[in-house]
N, C-alpha and C positions, 0 to 999 in steps of 0.2 A: 662057809659064807655066813651062816647064822652065828657061828662062834665069833667071827670077826665083828659082826654087828653087836653081839653081846659085849665083846671086849670094848668096843668103841663106846657103847652106852655106859659101861661100867667106868670107863675112863672119864666120860663126861660127868658121870655121877661123882667121881672122886674129885674132879676139877671144880665142880660147882660147890659152893658153901651150903652147909645144911641149914635148914630152917631152925630158928631158935628153939622150937618145941621138940625137936628130935633129940634122942639121946646121943651122947658123944660117940664118935666112931671108934671102932676097935682098931687100934694101931698095931696090934700084934701081927707079925708077918704071917703071910699065908703062903702056902706052897703053890706055886704056879708052875705048871708043867713047862718044860723047855719048848720054845718056839710058839707057845700059845699066848704069851703075854704081849699086848700091843705096846709099840714104842712111839712116843710123841716127841718130835724135834721142835724146839723153839728157837727162832732167829733172834740174835742179839739186837736190841733196840739202839745201841750206840752207833752202829754203821748207818742205820736208816736216818737217824737224827743228824749224823754228820753230813750225809749226802744232801739232805734237805737244806741244812744250813749253808752248805757250799753253793747249792743252786740259788738259794735266796740271796745270798751275799753277792754272787756273780751277777744275778739279774739286777739287783739294786744298784750295784756298781756300774753295770753297763748303762742303765737308764740315767744314772747321775752323770756318767761320762758323756753320754749322747746329748745331754742337755747343756753341758758346759764346754765340751771339746768342740773346736771349730776347725773347719777345713776351708781352703781357698776355692771360691767359685770363679770360673773363667768362661769367657765367651770366645768361641772360635771364629776366625775370619780368614778368608783366603784372599790372596792378592799377588802382587809382584813388586820387584824393586824398580824404582824409577828415580831419575835424577831430580835434584831440587829444582833446577831450571827447566824450561820447556824445551822439548825436542824440536829443533828447527827443521822444517821441511823446505828444501831448496827447490824452486821451480824456475824454469827458463821464462823470460818475459814473453816470448812468442815461440810458436812451433818452429823448430829448426833442426839442422843436422849437426851433430857433435863433431868438431874437427880435432881437437886435442883434449886429452884427459891427463890431469896433473896429479891425481891422487888415486888411492885404491881403498877398498874397505878396510876399516880398522886404523887408518892413518889419523894421527893427531894434527889438527890444523888450528891456526890462530885466525882471529877476525881479520878479514881483508885478504887472506891467502887465495891465490888463484886455484879454482877447482876444475873448471871446464872452459873451453872456448868453442863457440859456434861458427859454422861456415858463414861468412858475411855475403857470399855471392848473391843469394836470394834476396836478402835485405837491400843490398845495393841496387839490384835490378828493380826491386819494387820502388825504391826511392826515386830512381831515375824515371821510371814510368809515371809516378805521381807528379813529379816536377814537370814532365812534358805535358801531361794532361792539364795541369794548372796553367802553364804558359799558353797552351792553346785556348783555354777558356778566357784567359785575360785578353788575348789578342782578339778573340771573338767579341768580347764586350767592348773593346776599343772600336771594332768595326761597327757594332750597333750604335755606340755613342756618336761616332762620326756620321752615321746615317741620320741620327736624330738631330745633329747640328747642321745637316744639309750638305755634308761633304761626301759626295758619292764616288770620288776618285780614289778608292781604296782597293787594293788587290786582294781578292778573296780566294784565289786559286789554292793557296796553301792552308786555308782555314777549313776545319770540318763543319761547315755551316750546312744546315739542312736545306734541301732544294726549295722547300716552301718558304723559308726565310729569305733565301736569295731572290725568289720571285717577288716577295713582298717589298724588299729593298729596291728592286728594279722598278716596280710599280710606283713606289713612293717617289723615287727620283723623277720618273716620267710625269707624275702628277705635279710635282714642284715646277718642272720645266713648263708644263702647260699653264700653270698659274702665272708664271713670268710672262708668257705670251699674252694671256688674257689681260694682265696688268698693263702691258704695253699697248694693247688694243684700246683699253679704257683711257689711257693717257694720250693716245693718238700719236705716239712717236716711238720709234724703235729705240732699243737700248743695246749697249755693248755686251750685256749679259746674255743676249740671245745668240744661239748658235746659228749655223747656216740654214738648217731646216726650219727653225723657228722664224728666222728672218723671212724666208720664202713664204711661210704660212702667214706671217704678219702682212707682207706685201700683198699676197693674194686676197686675204680678208679685207684689207684696206681698199684694194682696187674694187672689189665687189661692192663694198659699202659706198665708196665714192661714186661708183656707177649708178647705184640706186638713188643716191642723193642728187646726183647730176640730172638724172631722168626726172626726178620729182621737181627739181628747180626749173628745168626746161618746161615742164608742163605748167608750172606756176607762171612762168614768164609768158607763155603762149596765152594763158587765160587772162593775164594782166593786159596783154596787147589787145585781145578781143574786148576786154572791158573798156579799155581806153577808146577803141574805135566806136563801141556802143555809146559811150558818153559823148563822143564828138557828133555822132549822128543824132543823138538825143538833143544836143545843144542846137544843132542845125534845124531840127524839126521844131524845136521850141521857138527859134527865131522865125521860122516859116509860119508857125501857128500864130505868133504875135502879129506878124505882118498881115496874114489873112484875116485875123480877127479885127485888126484895124480897118482893113478894107471893108469887111462885113459891116462894121459899125458905121463906116462912112456911107455905104450904099443903102443903108436901111432908110434914112430920111428921104433919099432920092426915090427909092421904091415907093415909099408912102406918098410922095408927091407925084408919082407917076412919071418921073424922069426916066426911069429904067424899068425894064420889064421884070416880072416876077421870076422869070426863068433865070435871069442873070443873078438875081439875089440868091435864089436857091442853089445855083451853081457855086456861088461864092461860099454859101453856108456849107456846102458839101466839102469844099476845100478845107474849111476850118475843121470839120469833123474828121476828115482823113488825117489831117496833121495831128489832131488829138489822139486818134487811134494809133498812129505811128509812134507818138511819144509814149503811149501806154505800153506798146510792145517793147520799145527800147528800154523802158523802165524795168519791165519784167526781165529782159535779157541782161540788163545790168545787175539786177539782184541775183539772177542765176549764176552769172560769171563770178560775182563776189562770193557766193556760196561755194562755187567750185574751187575758187582760189583758196578759200579758208580750208576746205577739205584737203586740197593738195598740200597746203602748208602743214596741216595736222598729220597727213600721211607721211610727210617728210620727217616731222618730229617723231612720229611713231616708228619709222624705219630706224632712225638713230637710237631711239630709246629701247626698241626691242632688241637691237644688237647689243647694246650695253647691258640690258637685262639678261640676255643669254650668257654674256661673259661673266657677269656677277654671279649668276646662278651656278655656272660651271665652276667658278672659283670656290663657292661655298661647298658644292658637292665634293670637289677635290680636297678641300680642307677637312671635310668629314672623313673621307677615305684615308687621308694622311693621318688623322687622329686615331683611327682604328688601327692602322699599321703601327703607329707609334706605341699604342697600347700593347700590341703583341711583341714589339721589340723590347719594350720595358719589361714585360713579363719574362721574356727570354733572358734579359740581363739579371733580373732578380733570381731566377732559377740558377743561372750560372754562378751568381754570387753565393748562393747556398752551397752549390757543389764545390766552389773554391774554398769556402769555410770548412766543409767536411774534408776536403783534400788537404788543407792546411793542418788540420788535426791529425790526419793520417801521416802527413810528412813529418810532423813533430814526433809522432809515435815511431815512425821508421828511423828517424835520426836518433831517438832515444834507444831504439833497438840496436842500432849500429854502435852506439856508445857503450851498451851493456852486452856486447858480444862475448865478453869475458865474464864468466860467472865466478864471483868471489864468495868466501865464507861470510855469512852474516854474523857469526859469533864463533868463539873458540869452542873446541870440543873434539869428538871422535867421529870420523866418517862412518856412516851406517846405512845399510840398504842402498848401496850404489847400484843403480839400474843401468847407467851408461857405462858399460864395461869396455867397449871398443869404439874407435872412431867410426863415424857413419851411423851411429845410433840416432834415430829420429826422436827428438825430445818433444813431448807434448806440453803445451803451455798450461794445461789443466791438471797435470799429474806431476808430483815431485820426482826429480831425477835422483835425489839422494836425501839423506837426513843427517843432521849433526846432533849428536848426543852431548850435552854439556858435561864437563869434567868435574862438576860439583859433587858434593856428598850425596850418596843415594839415600832415599827414604823408602819405607814400605807403604805402598798404596794398597789399601784393602777395602773390602765392602762388607759392612755389617748388616745382617739380615734385620728385617723389620721387627721380628719378635725378640731380638737380643739387644735392641738399642736402649731399652728402658733404663738400665743402671750404668750405661757406658757414659763416661765423662772425660773431658780433656784432662791430661796430666796423669792418667792411670798408667800403671806399669804393665808392660807387654812382654811376653815371652815369644820371640820370633824364631821359627824353625825354617831354615832354607831347605827346600825339597832336594836340591842338588847335593846336600850334605846330610846324610841320615842322622837323625837326632840321637839314636842309640850309640853312634860312634863318634860324632863330632860335637854333640851338644847343640845349644841354641844361643841366640844373641838376645841381649836385653835391650829394651827400648821404652819409649814413652809416647803415649798418644798425644799428638800436638794439635790435631784439627779434626773436626767432625762436620760433615755437611749439614746444612740447616734444613734440608728437605730430602725426602726419599726419591731415588731415581726410579722411573717406571721400568717394568720388565722388558727385556729384549731377548734376542736369540741366544746370546752368550749367558746372560743372567736372567732366567725366567722367573724372577721374583723381585719384589720391592727391596731395595737396599740403600743404606746410607754410605756414601764414600767417606773414607777417613785416611789420615796420614800418620805414620809412626816414625819418629826420629830414632835412629839406631845409635847405640853407644859405641859401636865399632863398625868399621867399613871392611873388615876382613874376617876370615875364619882360620883357625889354627888347624892345619892338616899335616900330620907327620912332622911336627916341629917347625913347619914353615907357615908363613902367613899368606893365605890366598885371598886376593882382592875380590870383592863382590862385583858382579857385573849387572848392568841395567837389564831388566827383563826377566831375571830369575824369579821363579814362582816360589811362594812361601805360604806358611800357615802360621797365623798369629793367634796366641792365646792371651786375651785381655783379662787381667785379674780385676774383677769388679767389686768383690766383697768377701768377707769371712762369714761362713755360715755354719750353724751347729748341725751335728749329725742327726739329731732328733728332727730338725725341720725337714730334712730330706725324706725321712720315713713318713712324717705327717703329710708332706706334699704328695707322696705316693699314695697314701691312704685317701687323702682328699680327692685326688684325681680319680681313684677307683670308685669312690662314692658318687662323684659327679658323673662318671661314666654310666653308672647304674640308672641315673635319672633319665638318660637318653635311650634306654632300652625299651622297646615297644613290647 
């Protein structure tokens, strides 16, 4: 151990230069015992320098290449193939039962070709029912209008008129007939418009009124006779009074001369006073009879006037009730007219339904998703019974995520890979981005993220499979790589480094 240390120290001494003041070394060979002399191995500096230069050149070249070499950056988007035109959903106009089916899934049809036919039995029955209801309502309105015009001779046995309305019309007719009777009573003469019952009532009322008038007239005549007799007696008493007064005037001088006694004079004076008293009583009787005659005449007039007033009042009341009934009849007519208008609309729709019992193709294309497979299928008016896919060229409809839309522009080249044809075996299709949505669509169950719809026009409509051309089909899923720009390799590393540094800022 000590020998080795000494040898190493001596070797170090030999390898280090001597200070200038020391004497020159002895270069004479010394005897070194075998295996006791230390061996120093020195690596050649050429290999080290070569490796360093290679690493430096490679690193420099890589950095230079990474700064100038560019690779394509692409955005991936998923979607499916769709026809250029819109897929037409065919619906039946009304719910019905399918009678005949003229096509099947996958058939090519032209615009106007018959697809299905519906059973018209239900629609015809509905149309017949609506027309019957409409006819009934029209006849009901005719009945109401005839009642308003005063024509009550209408048969309503076949009309579905409510019992309340029937009672109203009967009451209206009765009121009108009563007014005719009252009018005849006011005019004082019968009319040919009165029926037998009304004529009997007219005669009865007239007889009663005439009896009362006759009684009043008889009373007036009796009073007038009594008045006439009273006047005659009064005139006679007046003559008697005049005569007695003349006698009294003549005997007065005689009594004064004593030719006659006082008793005779007083007796004559009593005769005069008795005549005056009788005349006064007859005057009062005459006045009483005149008053009674006036009252009897007033009573006669009142009897006629009260009867006429009763008839006029009854006519007014009947007119009021007739007006109320007319209002209800008019309201019923208005309601029926509304129902008729609604039924007319339903009839037009039913006729249109019968007209379109045969469902025809709205456009040319291929039948798809045919639900009415067998006759008897109940077709719902709210759901399509089949779809027609246009035979136009297919386009790729994709959705670009919100974070990838920044550099995407219309006209960019797209690499389209159909999922049905593996890329490693069949390659891809080229296309061009033709349309991008102006706004992002909100997330839904299928796409739980914001995305922009886009359309890609394909260069070809088929794939080469085993030397054969396979036509693409609508609905095939795909993956599209949109080439957005050329990017240096160095920018990829710098982005990775920047993202790492930014990530450190968020570490707590």
